[in-house]
N, C-alpha and C positions, 0 to 999 in steps of 0.2 A: 581522318585520317584513315588509310587502309588497313585493315587487321591481316596480321600473317597467317596464310594458308597452311594447314598442318593436319595430318591426317591423324584422326583419332585412333587409339589403340583399339583392339578388340577384347573385352573383358569378360571375362569367364565368371558366371553366375553360381554362387553356392548357397547364397542367403538373400536374404531381404534387405542386408546391409549393401552387400554386393550392389545390389540394384539401384539404392540410393545414391552410391559412389559414382555408378556410371553414370546415372543422370547429370549430379553434381559437375562430373567431369567434361561432359558433352557441351554444358551450358558454357562452361568457362573457354572450351575449345572454339567456341563457334564463330565461324567465319562469314564474309560478305559474299565472294565473286565465286562462282560456279567454276569458272573456268579455272582459278587459281587452284582450287579442292583437287581439280582434274590432274592438273601438271605437277601437284605435288603428291599425289596417288600415285603416280606413275602412269595414268592411264592416257596421258594426253602429253605431246611434246609440245614446247613452247612455240616452236613453229607452226604446228599445227592449229594452236590455239589463235595464232594471229592470223592465219588463211581464214578461220572460222571466222572470226570476228570480221573480217574485211568483206568476206561473202556476206555476213549478216546484215551490213550497213545496207544492203540493198532490198532485204526483206525484215524490215523492223518489226514485223508482228510476229517472227517464229522464235520460239525458245530455242537458245543456244543447246540444251540438252538435247531435245527433240531432235534438231537438226545433227547433230551429232550420231545420235541412234540409228536415223533414218539411213544414213549414209553409211554404216556400219564401221564408223570410225571408233566408236566406243559399243561397250554392250549395253544391254538393258540394266544387269546388275551394277555394272561400273556406274552409270547414271545415278540408280538408287541410291548407291554407297555415297557419293559424293553429294547427293541431295540432302543425306542425312546430316554428313559431318557440316553442311552449311547451313542447316536449320537447327543444329545442336541436338540431334537425335542418336543416343549413343548406338554403337554396333556392341553386339553382345554374344557370346558362345554359351548356349545353354547347358551344356554339360549333361549332366546326371538331375538337375535341378527339377523339382517337383513342388508347385504352388502348393499351400494349403486347400485343403478342401473346402474351406468358405469361400476361397477367391476363386478356385477350379468352377464352383457353383455357380457364379455369377454370370457365366456366359456358357449355355447347354453343349453338351457334347457336340450333338448334330451341327449347331451352329459354328462350333469351333473347327470341326472338319471340313464344313462347306467353305468357310473363309480362311481356312487355315491360319488360324489365330491363338494364342494362348495367353492367359493372363496369368500373371505373375506375381502381382501383390498388389493391395490397396491401400491407399494413401489419403485418409479421409475421406472427400466426395471425388478422388481422382484414382481410376483405374489403370496400371500398366501392363501393357499389352506387347507381346513380342509377334512381329509379322515380318514377311518377306518383303512387303509394301506398306509402310509405315508411312509414306507420303501421300497414300492414295485417300483423299479426301472423301470419297465415296464410302470408303471402308469406314473410315472414322465416325462418320454420319452414321451409320448402322449401328456401330456398338454404341455411339452415344445416348440412341434412340433407344436400344433393348434395354440397355443397362441402367440409364438414368444418370450415369455417371461420367465426370470427364474422363478424357482417355490420354492417357501420356504412352506413344509408342514408343519401342525400341526396336531395332534392326536386328534381326536372326535370320539364317538361310532357310528355305522353306524345307528341307529336309529335317533339319534341326527341330523347327516349330511342330513337324507330323510328327516326330519321333517324342518331342517334349507332350502333345497330346494323348498319345498313348500311354505315356508313363503316369499322366495325370489321373486321366480317366480310367485307364485298366481295364475298357470293356466292361466294368463293374456296373455302368448305367444298363448294360442290357441283361443284367441277373438280378437288379435291386427289387425286381416284380416278380422274381422268383416265385413266390408264394401264391401269385396270381393264378399260376397255371393249377390245371385239376390234376390230381395224381392217380393214375390208373394201372394197376398191375396186369402183365400180359398182354402179347399180341393180340390174341382174339379178342380181347375185351376192348382194345383201340379200333379195332377194323369192326366190331359190331355198333360203333356209337359216331357214326359218319356226321349226322347234324352235331353234334356236340363238339368233335372236332372242327367242323366248317366255322362255329362259332369263333371257337379258340383261336383258329388261323385269323380271324379278321379282330380279334381283341387287340386293345393298345399294348400290352406287353408283348406278344408275339409280333404285331408290325414293328414295334420299337426294335425287337433283338434283331430280326430281320435285315430292317433299313440299317440300323448302325453298324451291323458286320459288314453290309454292301458299302458303306460308305467308307468305314475303314478300309476296305479291301483296295477301293478303288483309288483314296490317297494316298497309300503307300504303293501303288505300282503292283499290285497284284494281279497276275495273270490269268487265275484261278482260286476259286473258294472251294474246299471239299468239307462236306459234312460226312465222317464217316461212323455209322454205327457199330459201337461194340460191344462185350456182353453187358457191361455196368453202366456206361455212359457213351456219348455222343464225341466223338473230336471234330473241331473246327480248324482246319489248315488251311494256310494260304500259300500259294505257289509264287515266291518273290525270287527273282533273277534265277529262276529256272528250280530251284531248291523248295521242297515243301517244308512249312513251318508251323509249329503247333501252335495255334494263337489262345485256344481255352479248350474247355470242355463242356457242356451242358449235360443237365439230367436225361437220361434216357426216357422219362416218361413225359418229356417235352417233344421227343421226335415227331411224333404222328402231327403236331400241331404245327412246327417248323416247315415239314417237309408239303403240309396242306397249304400254307402260307408260299412257300415258292412255288408250288402247283398253281395256285392261283394267279399270281406275277406271270408264269410262262404260259397259262390259258391251257392247261392240261386239266385232265380228269381226277380229281381228288379221292374219287371213289375207287381207283383202279389201284390195286397193290401188288399184282401178281405178274403185271408186263411192264418191261422199260416203256419209258416215255421220254419226248424231247419236246423242249420248249424255246419262245423266245420272249424277252420282256425289253424296253426301253426304260433306263432311268436318268435321270438330271442331276447334275452335280455344277451348281452355279450356272454358267452359259453353255455347259457342255453335255451333250448326249451321248450314253454310253449303253451299248448293246450289250445284251446278257444272253450268251445262248447256254441252256439247261438241259443237264443231262439226269434223269432219276432212273435207277437201277435196283430191283429189290435183291436185298442178301438175306442170309440167314437171319442175322441180328437186326434186321428192320431195313428201310428203304435207304439206300447210300443215294447223295445227290452232289453232282460237280458243275459248278456254274463257272463258266468260259467269260471272262472281262472284255471286251471288245473295244477299247479306249482309243477312240480315232487321235485322240491329241499325243497319246503317248505311242500306239502303234505304227503310225505311218510317219515315215523317216523321209528325208530327201536323200540322194543317192552318196552325197559325200559324208554322211552319218552313218554309213552302214559297217565298215570298217574296211573298204578297198584300199590298197596302195593306190599312189599317184598314176602309176603306169597302166595297172589295170582298169582303174576307174575313168582313165583316159579311153582305152579298148573298150569298154562297155559303152560309152557314149558314143563311140563312132561306131559301134554294130546298132544300137537302137535309132542311128539316124536314118537306116537304110529304109528302102520302101517296102522289103519283103524279108522274108529268112523266119528261122526259128531260134529261140535262145529257150534253152532249158534250166529249170533251177531244180537241184536234187537233195535228198537228206530224209531223214526220219520224221515223224509228227514231232512238233516242237523244234525243230532246226531253225524257224526263219525264213521259209521259204516264201510264206505269204507275204510277211514283211519286204522283202525283196522286191517280189513282183510289183506290190504296189507301189514302190519306190521307182522302179522302172515303168510304170504308168505314168505316176506323175511328171516323171522327165520327157517323156513322149506327148503328154497332154499339153504342154508348154506351145507345141505347134499346132494345136488345134486341129487334129484328124477327127475323125470319127471312130471311138474305140467302143467295142463292146466285150464285156467280159461273160464267161459261163462258169458258176461257181457253185459249190454245195458244201456249207451255204454262203450267201453273200456276207462276208465278215466285215467290211467296212463300207459303208455309205459313202460313196464319192461323187461330187458334183461334176457335171460334164463327161459323164460316162454312162453308158447303158449297161446296167450290171442285169444279168438273167439268173435267175434260181431254177435250179433243175428239181423236177420231183419224181424221183424214179417209181413212187407209188402209182402215178398215172401213165407211167410210160414215157414222161418227158426225161430221157436221159442225154447225157452228155453229146452224143452221136446226133439223136435228133434235133437237140438245140443247135448242132453247129452247122447242120444241113440248113436250116431257117435262116441260122445267121448271115451264111454266105451270099444270101439272095438278100441282106439287108444293107447292103454296100459299105462293109465296114474298112477301114483302113488299117486298123490295129485290134487284134483279137487275144484276149488271155482266157485260156483253159486252165479251170482251177487244178485240174490231175489228169494225166493220160492212164486210165485206168483200163482200158481193152482196147483191141484191134480197130475198133470203128472210130472210137475216139480219136487213136492215132493217126489211122488214115486220114480223117476230116482235117486234122493239125496239118498234116504233111501237103495235103490237097491245098488247104488255104497260103499255106507259106509259098508252095509253087506258083499260084495265081494271084500274086502280087499283093500279098498282106504281111504285115510283122506279126509272128505270133509267138506270146509267152506262154510256156506251161512248166507244169513240175511233173516227175516221176518220182518212185519211192525205189531208189536205188541208194546204195550205200556211198559211193564214190560218182567220180566225172566220168570214167571209161564205160562202167557200166551202164549209162544211160544209152550209150549209143549201142551196145549190144542188147540191150533190153527192147529198142525198138523193134532191131531186127527178129530178135527171138518171139515179138509178139504177131510178126507175119507182115512188118512192113519191109520193103525189098532194099537192100542195101544201097543201091544207086539213088532211091530216093532220099533216105536219110543222108547220104553225103552232099546230095543237091539242096537240102534246106537245113539243114541244123548247122548253125554260126558258131554257137559257142554253147557250152556245158559248164555250169556252177555246181559245184557241190559243196554244202555249207555245215557247219555244226556251231551253235552259241558257246561260248566261254565266258563266265565271269570275270570281272574286273577288278584286281584288287583295290582295296580301301587305300589311298594314299596317306591318310594320317594314321595309319597303325601297320603300315607295311615295313616288315623287318625282313634282313637275311637270314636264309633256312637252307639248311642241308636236306634232300628229299630222302625217301628211303631207297635203300640200294636197288630193291626191284624195279622201282621206277626208273632209275637213272639207265641200269642196264637195258630196260626196255625202250627207252628212249633216245640210247645211244649216247649218252653225255658220261662224263668223267666224273667218279664219285667224288671228287675235290672239287667240282665247280659249285658255286653259289647260285643259288635263286633265291626267289622272294615268296613270302607268304604274309598274310594278315591276320593279326589275332583277335579283333573284333574290339571296337571302340564305339563312341556314343554317336560318331558319325555316320557309321555302318549298321546301328541298330547290333552291335556284337556279332555281325555275321562274318566279317572281314572282307565282303565284297559288295561293290555299289555299280550295279549296271551289269550288262552284259554286251560284248561286242563279236565279230563273226571270224570264225578261222576258215579257210575256203581253199579250195583248188579250182581252176579257172583253165578248161580245155578251149582253145579258139580255133576253130577248123578252118585252116588255110587250105589250097590246092593241093599241096602233096597229101594231107592228113586224107581230104576227102578221096582221092585216088584211091588210099589203102583202104578206106571204109568200103569203097564200092568193090572193092575186088574181094572182101572177106577178111576180116582183122578180129582176134580174139582179144578178150578184155585187158590180159597181162600184156599182150604184142601193143595195144593202143596206150596203154598206161606208160611203158619203156618209151615208145615213140613220143611221147607227149613229153615225157620227162627230159628227153633227148634234144629235144626242141626250146626247153627252159622252163616247162612248167613247175611251180613248185607244189609240191604235195600238200596236202589238208593237214596232215601228222609233223611236217615239216615248218608249216606257219605258225601251229601251235606251240612248236618247240621255239621258234623265234621270238613269240610273244611272250613267252615264259622269261626268256633269257633278258629281254627289254624289260622285264618286270611288270609288265601290263596284266599277267594273269600268273597262276602260279604252275610250277611244273605238275603238279597233280590234277589240275583242269586240261593241261593238254593230253596228259596220259588217258584221259577219261573219253576224250572226243578222239583218239587217235583213230587212225585207218590200218596202219600196218605197224608193226615193229621195225624200228630202225637198228637194232641190232648194237653193236660194240661201239664204244668211245670213240674207234675210229671212223666210223661211219657219221656219227652226228657232230663232231668238232670244228666245223668248217665257220670259223668265225669269219 
């Protein structure tokens, strides 16, 4: 007799009793057929299930779940949840649960981070572990081998598990060997003991501290780690979703050894304390390689360190995940399908320009053209693309590299940044002679990019003949959907953004799902100028930035500020975020309420 499929409820964990109850309920709700579970959970229609089963009759060795995921009929997450229901594995909400210290100690912090698992409770010879992949037999085998215990898995979201790890271990594991550090007062004393500092930098406590902070930052999706020396201590801060968050502080006496360890990782001179240094390192997180760009800067209170984390798996996004509207995405796809021309992406540092450029490269790479990039530095190692690193110190500049590249028969060229006339002229020449060119400029808005090229010395008729489109962008934080509430913004923000003071917007107050920040991830606010024949004619004959902006708006361009306002009205972000990235003030309510 076939059991009735039913979706198990997600149980919030607050104690070990809740864990036992969740395990008991899951076993009682156990079902037999995966397809029935998917239908019951709403992931699959009855008709789609029958069609899939009919197709699989011709492929008896293929698993139903794998077949559905491969054809994107269901997501991998939906399959995992259904398998858990089928196998009697409970799905839990970890909330603010913190396992007992003796339980957390059964799995080391570094292993918990690497595997993204959280030990919850021990029941005699069985360890209950939360994971986003509780049906992964290889993962369960690793845990059984290491702990020597049976493993009882439960399903929790990857984000909740990562947050639980931070709560359970509190990064105290990096401080527990604090007494092992040698204590010395004064910067002069530290500088006069280089051999001792080098020994400290390779000692287990320092290596553990730096590695743990790196693993924590990577697992939480941080883009940067800051070690900021202050008078009494050193602040360790992560940049998460564009905002800096203080993670912990370390003793000032540990700064020299920690900086030396980071310098060793980045192949820098640990004896140099007076001059800035740059370095590069590569670390492994499971099967993933993560590049680190390291900057060391001497300050009055000691050497400050910033580590840029270049995680290919998180930093590279498909074009449809950037935040374009359907219409603008279609325009972009049409433009990059052309054989020649130039597309420019503008915005300040940290606005996501590099991510956009790499997304464009991934799209055109599908056609198997010869792609060459010129970058400073090369941020993501991409298969199938020739990436060139410039070295200004030896005279290998953007301009010189481009001259060589044009003789290397490329189809597509990506220029990291147009910094000077030589680079700009080389890019224009490439676009004129049958190449598709992508590049960036540091201007605030899209119209300014066109006039900036002219100001650099590129003839207006060449700009009008080569530039196909200009994209100006900023990154705005996405409100957490779990704690999002209606909100009345400050009068000044409403007035500046041109909205009625009685209009309601949204903000998030912070919860376990967003680590109390109120935001989960970022998306793009942008404005896009597409240069058609009429606009190209005006550029060729000379046009000011304001005239170009007004002409683009008259032709239908939605300004970046207007786009940010639309996202705030839709509840994607807060009005304060839209206010933060605005390029112009929209004025009174009569200008902003075009619903």
